[in-house]
N, C-alpha and C positions, 0 to 999 in steps of 0.2 A: 504493500500500500504505500503510495507516494506521499510525501508532507504536502501541505498546502505552501504556496508561493508566497513569501511573507511580503506583506506591503511596506514598500520603502518610501512611499510618499511622504514629503514634509512641507508643513506651512511656516512661511516665515514671513509674516505679517500678510500683505494682499498676496503674495509670491506663492505659487505653488510649484515645488520642486519634486521631479520623479525619484528621487533619493536625497539625501542629505548632504552629499559631496561635492563640494565646490573648489574648483582649481583658484588658487590663491593670486592676488595682484601681484605683479613684480617677478612672478616666477613662471609665468604661462605667456608671456608675452601679450599680443593682442588675439590669442586664441590661433590665429591663422598659422603661425609659426608650427603648431603642434599636430596639424591636420595628418601629417604622414605617419604620426607615431600615436595618436589617441583618436578613438571613435567620441568626437564631441558631443554627438548624439546621445550618448549614454551618460553624460555628466548631470548631475542635478542642476549645476549652473557654472558659469566660469566668470573671473574678474579680470577684466583686461588691466594692463599696466597702466600705473597712474598718469592722469592726464592734466595739464596745465593750459591756460590760455594759448601760450606761445610755445613754440618748441624749445626743449632746454638739452645742452649737451651733457649735463652732469658733472660729475667730479673728474680728475686727471685721474689715469690709472698709476699705479696698482689699485682696485676698487673693491676686489674680492678675494678673500684668504680663508683657507680652512683653519678650524679650531679643534681643539679636542671636543667630539661631540656635538659639532655644528660649523656653523661659517659666519664670518663677518663680511657685511657690504656696504659699501659706501658709494652706491651708483650715484646717488646724488638725482634721483628722480628723473633721470635722462627720458624724454618723450618726444614724440612728434608733433604734438600740440594739438589743440581742439580742431582746427580746420582740417588738417591732413588726416585725421581720424574720422571725420564725419565725411571727407571724400573719399578716401583711399580705403579704409578698414570696414566701416560699418555696412557699406553696402554688400561686402562679400559674407561679413557674418549672419546678415539676414536670411542667409538660406538654412540657417540651423534654427530647429525649434528649441534648441537649448535656452534658457534665459541667459543674456547678456548683461552683466552688472558692470558699471563704468566707474573706476576707481577716479576720484577728483581731489585736486589739492591746490590751494592758493596761499601767497604770503599775504594778502589783505581778506578782511572779510568779504569786500566787495567783489573780489575775485572768485571767491566761492558764489556769490550770488550770480554772476555772469557766466559761470560754467553752468550752472543749475539751469539757468534760463535758456541755455543753448540746447539743452535736451528737451525741454518742454515741447511735448507733442511729437518727439522723434520716435519714428517706428524703429523697432528692433533693440530698444534699449529698456531691459525690464526693470532697473534700479539702478540708484547711485550710490556707491560706497564712498563714505567722505573720510578721507585721511587728514586727521586733526593733531598729526605728529610732525607737522612742518613749521618752521620758523615764522614767528609772527613779527612782522617787521612793524607792525602798530605798537607792540610791546617790548622792543629792543632785542627781538630774535629769540624770545621765549616761545618754546613750541605752543600752539593752540591748546593742545590737549592736556596741558599740565594744569592748566587752571579752570575750574568748573564754569566760571562765568563766561570765559572767552569760549569754551568749548559750547556751552549754550548758545551764545550769540551766533556762531558760525552755524550750528544747527538749525535755528530759528531761521536764519538767512536762506539757507539751502532749502528748507523746507516751505518758506514762503515762495520761492521762486520756481518750484518744480512740480510737475503732476506727476513726478516718479516717486515710487517708495524710497525712504531715505534710511540707509544702513551706516551707522556712525563707527568708525574703526578706531577703538580705543588705545592709547599708550599706556604702557606697564611702567613707564619712568615716571610715576606719580607716587606720592604719599599715600593716597587712599583713591583707588580706583573705583570704590562704590559711590563715593560723592561726586564724581566725574559722570557716572553711570546715570544716577538719578538726576543730574542737572540736564543732561542730553534729552533722556526720556521726558523730562518736563519741557523741554524745548520742541518737543514733536517728532521725534526718530520714531520711526516704524520699527527698527531692529537696531542690534548693536554687534560689532564683531570685534574679537580680542582673542589673543594680545598682539599688538605690533611688536615690532623687535626692540630688544633690550640695548641699551648704549654699551659697546665695549671698546675695547683695542687690543692690538697684538704687537709685539716689539720682536725686531731681529737684532738677536746678540751680537751678531758679527759687525753690523753697521751701527749699532746703538741707535737705529732710528725705527720710527712704526712702521708695520708693513703696509699699512694702508697710507697712499697720498695724503688722503684727508685727516690722518693720525687717528681718529676714531670712526665706528661704524655701528651697524644694526647687528645685533647678534640673533641668530636663529638655529633651528634646529632640534635635535634631542635633548640637548643641555638645557635647553628654555622649558622643556615640558613640565616638569614639577611647579614651577611658578606660574605658567600658563594655566595649569589646572587649578590650581589653587584660586587664581583671580576669576576665571569661568565660574567657578563654585560661588565664589563671594558675590558676583556680579548677578548671577541667575536667581539667587536667593533674595536680591534687592529690589530688581526691577520686574515688571509685570510684561514688558515686550520680549521677544524672542532673543535669545542669544546665539551666535555664531563663533564657536570656539576654534582657536587655531594655538598654534606654538608647538613644534617638535612632532608633529604627527606624522609616523611613517608607516604605519600598517593599520590594518583595521581594529587590532587590539587598542592600540592608542586612540582611536575614533570613537571605540564602544567607552573607554573611560571618560572622555568628554562630554558623551552623550549623557552617560551616569550622573555627572555632577551637574548637569541641567541645560547643556547646549542642545539646542535643537538642529542644527546641522554643524559640519566642520569646514575647514578650508585648507586644502594641502597646499603647502608651498616648497620649503627647501627640498623635501621627498623628491620632488620633481627633478631636481638636478642629478640626484643618485640614480632614480630610476623613472624615466618619462612616463611611464605607463603606471606610476603609483596611483594615480586616483582610481583608475579603472579596477587595481588589484584591491582597493580599500572597499569600493563598492561592491565586489565579487565576497570579500571576506565578510563584510556586514552581512549580505545575504545568506551565507553560509551560517555564519554564528547565530542568525535568527532562526533557521531551520533546524539547526542541532540543538537549541535551546527551547524549540518550542514557542517563539515567540512570532505572532502574526502579525503585528504591527510594529514598526520601528519607534513609535513614540512610546511603546512599554517600556523601552530603557531609559527614554528621557527623566532624569531627576531621580532614577531610581536607588541612586546611592544610599546605604545603609549606614546612618551613624550613631 
């Protein structure tokens, strides 16, 4: 007797995903680069590389370095800019039924508003993911996401200027992520994604110089998973809106842990560099896990942690 096929459908605010696995921003290009390696139709969704109003070259190399249990990147948010994305990338992405989430960032609150407005009514964009880990020129370079008030202000601006669901990506480089999460929820966000990278650095003993030209960068990979789990656990118990968990997810067992602490979906990032098909492997693994454990709906796992 065959077991019933588990339902992996996941609801993230107004978005319905066929499964809870999302390819993370910055690790999946604009999606099109992965066409020959990954069947994009199988993903729950994918987030395109972060977009700014104008093209950005990013930081000088070297800007990626491996570390024990992870990697540091200081790409500097290099991207082709809004106009080129709308002209060259989005028309090709519309052939896929998989939801395309656009990650946006700015250095002024007004820039976030302009980007949000640019996607109003645009076909083929399912939601916006707002990166608030960027330097805030208005406040002397402090990241927007460090302060609850500036986080809320950016969120409110984006929500006011778009007709898309708004997912706010939280920075872990804060004293209390719960306070920021509550502020963003109060400002109208439809969902939260966390965590973004942790700030770190690596040294070359031979040259006595930083291994990154930018001196410091964002740490990702398995090394940050315990921190990410803890923060997702905290935030999921604090807000009522859906939480998307990420940070060191390398296989389906990692994904299950994030679901157990309260995430309704997960984003796969650094694992893609190790195994370009990691997103598909996680989907398959989740389906198998549900079958083996008699779980008919993936939602049964969400928030099931026993404490």
